[in-house]
N, C-alpha and C positions, 0 to 999 in steps of 0.2 A: 185248046193249044194252050199248053203256058207260055204266060209272054217268057220275053229274055231277062227280064229282072228275078223272076220266080226262079230262072236256071242258075243262074250266075252264081245264086246262093251255092249252087249245089256241084261245084268245078272241085275234083279233084285226081290226083295223080295217079293213086291204085284203085279209083273207083270210079266207075261209071253208074251217074244217078239219071234215071229219065221218070219225067212226070208222067205217069198214066193215066187216060181217060177216067173217068168213075171214082175219083179223089184217092188213087192208088198212086206208088209211089215204086218201083222198081231200082234197087241194089245191087250193081253185078261187081265182083272182084273179078276187075279188071287186068291180070298180070298175064297174058295164057303163054307168053313167050317161056314167062318163069312157073308156069304151071299152078298160076296164080297163088302163089308163095309168099306170105303175108311178112314185107320187107318192114323198116322204120315208118315208111310212110302211112300203109293202111294201120299200121297200130296208132296212129296218129287219128289219122282220117278219120277212121270208123265211130271214135268219140265225134269229133264233130260233125260228123255226117246226122249221126243219130239224135245229139241235143238239135241240130237244123228239124230235121224228122216232129222230133216231139212239138217242137215249139210251131211248127207247119199248121194253122187251124184250117188249111184247104184238104190235108192227108188224114185216110182213116184207115189204112190197110198200105202194108209193106210187104214185097215180094224180094229178095232175098237170096240169088243165083251164081254161080262163076260161068266166065266167058270162058270160051276156046275148049278143051279134050277134056275139062276134069273141074269138080267145084273146086276143090286147093287141095296142095300139097305139104297145108301146114306154112310152121316157123319156116320164115328165111334162114337159114342157120347161118349163111355168108355174111348176110348184112347185120345180125345181131348179135353175133357171138361177141364182138368188140363190149357191147356193152355190160357183157359179163365177165369175159376173160382177163379185158385188158384194163385192169382199175386204175385210176388215179391216187389211192390214198396205202401209204403203208400200214395204217393200224388197224387190227382185224377188225373190233367196234365199228370202225368206221366204214368198212369196204360192209360190213353185214348191214348195216345201216342206208344203205346207198345201195343197195341190192332189193333192200325189203322196200324202197321206195319203188324202187325199177319194177318190179313183180307187181305192187299196187295199180301202177299206171298201164302195165297189161292187162290185172284184170278187168280194169274200167272198161275195157276197148269193147268187153263182152258184157258188161255187166247195163250197159247203156243201153242194149236191147230189150233188157230185162226191164229197164226203167220206162223204157219210152211205154206212152201209155197204149201205141197203137198197134195191133196187132200184128206179129211178125209172123211171116212163111216162108221156112226154108225150103229150096226147091233143089235137091241136091244130088247130082247126075255125076258117074265115073267114081273119083276116090275123093274121100272124105278125109284124112289125114290131121291126126294129131292135134294143133290147132282148130283145123275146120271143128271136129266133136267138140272142144270148148262153145264154139259159136254156136253151133243148130242148136247144142242144149241149152241156151240162153231165149232160144227163138219160141215160138210158143206154138208153131204147127209145124211136123215135117213129112214131106215129103220125097221122093227120091223115085229114081230109075232100076233098071230091072239089074242093070252093069253098075250101081251103084253097090260101091264097100265103104264100110268104116272101120277105122283105125286108133285105136287111144296107143300112140306112137312113144312116149316120152320114155319111158323104160328103155326102151332102147337107145337110147339116147343121153342114159345116163344119170335120167331124174328123174321126181314125181310129177306129172302134170299139175299145172299151179294156176291156172287162167280156169277154171269153173268146173273141168269134166268130172272131179272126184268129189265136187261141193255137189250137182247139178244131176248127171247120169242118174245118180241111184235114183233119185225122186223121180225123175222120168221113166226111167225101165222099170222101178218097182222089185227086182232082182237084184239083191246085194251081190248072191252068189254070180250073178252074169255078169255085174260092173265088176267085182274083184278081177273075176275070170280074164276079162278083157284088159283091165290095168292090170294087172299082173305078166300077162301073154305079152300083149301090146299084138296080137292075131287080130286077122284080120274078121270082121260081120259082113255077111255080103247079105244084100235086099231084101231075104226071104226070111233070115231071122232077124234083121230089123225088125220088120212089119211085126211078126209073130210077139215079140217082145217086147212090141209099144213105140221104140224110138219113133218108127213113120210108121205112118196113117193110111197110107196109100202110099205103092208101088205103079211107075207106067212102066209104057213099052220103048220110050225114049224120052231124048231132052225137048222135043216140041210137045208132044203131047203132055210130058209132065208141066212145061210151061201154061202151056196152054190151061188146065185144073188148077194150077196157081192164081193164074191171074183171074179165073172163073171165082175161085173162093172168096180170092180178094175183092172181087167185085160184090159177093152175096155179103161180107162179111159190112164192104162200106155202103152197102144201100140201106145199113139198119142205124138208127140214133144212136151218135157216137156219144152221145151220153151216156147209154145203157152199153153201149161195147167198150168203150172205154173204162169206165166205172164195172163194169165185169173182168178187165181183166186187171186192173188196180187190185180187187178183191181174189181172185181165185191166186192171184203170188203171194198177197199178205197171207191169205189162207194154207197155201204150202209151209211155209216155214214158222204157224202158231197152230196153240188149238183150236178145239172147236169152239169153243164156249169164248176166248178171243175174239176171235173171225167172226163171230156172230153178231158181240159187243161192235167190234168194226163196223160190219156191214149195216148193222142199226145205225147208227152215228152218218156212216155214210150216206143212205139214202134218206134222212132224216131231211136229208137239202135237194136231192139230188128226184126225190118224188113229186117234187113241184116243179119240177120242166117241163117246157112248154112239148116238149117231145112226148110225154106220156100220153099226152089228151090226142094230140095227134097220132100219135099209135093206135089207141084205143078207137077212137072215131074213124080211121082206115078199116079195123078189124068188124066194128059195125055194119060197115057199106063195102063189105068184101074184098076192100082191096088189100094189097102185099105192101111191103113197108118201101119196095123201088116205088109205090106211087104217089108217097109222100117225099116231100123238103125239108130235109130236115137243116136248121141253122151250123154255120160253121162251129168248130170248136178248139 
């Protein structure tokens, strides 16, 4: 069990964080009475939470889910509206400058998931609307329930999605035509279509089986060398945004030091002894 000191650094208003056995952290969007709408506290606390997770040497995998009846209804318009509609300046240039700064800050809320070297598994049940799609697009693996549905909602609100969906979703799904359709129409995508197009990799009957599978996957990932797993995530993200040759060069530079890890020797020894990575004790990273 986690100590009180370890748990205390993960105390938030909009998130519930649990330190799960086997080096796993469970981050739960925790505003069920508001359909997990993303208020000002959420946008600030997600950054703090994932920065802490990145620095937590005991953590090797993360599961993120939503409390209550749905994953998230997206942005809390009532709470965030004043940030953009009630400007303190009169000069258009200064208004624009300040709005751009706020948008950049909100973008970081989900970019921290991608920057976190620990693999992040999104477990989505019921609705995943607007900002929820931005969030899961930044995650490494996505599971959902049969009743889950996804909606790029922003055009219905009079704006273009600006915190990650338009940049990451085309790389996740691979069909720009489908992404364009979803973004231009704000139509709902149901779980079956989400699996077919690659947005999610597995679909489960209900939330209980979804979370069970997500934690089982997280445990499997966490059983392996953290040097290998976290290095894999860093290089997958790098390769997504660079050419093959640039990515190969980066990989060579990365592994010229990482191949000297004791984890490699331990894993090779375990393989020769017909053991699994779960039989090996890897140091914290």
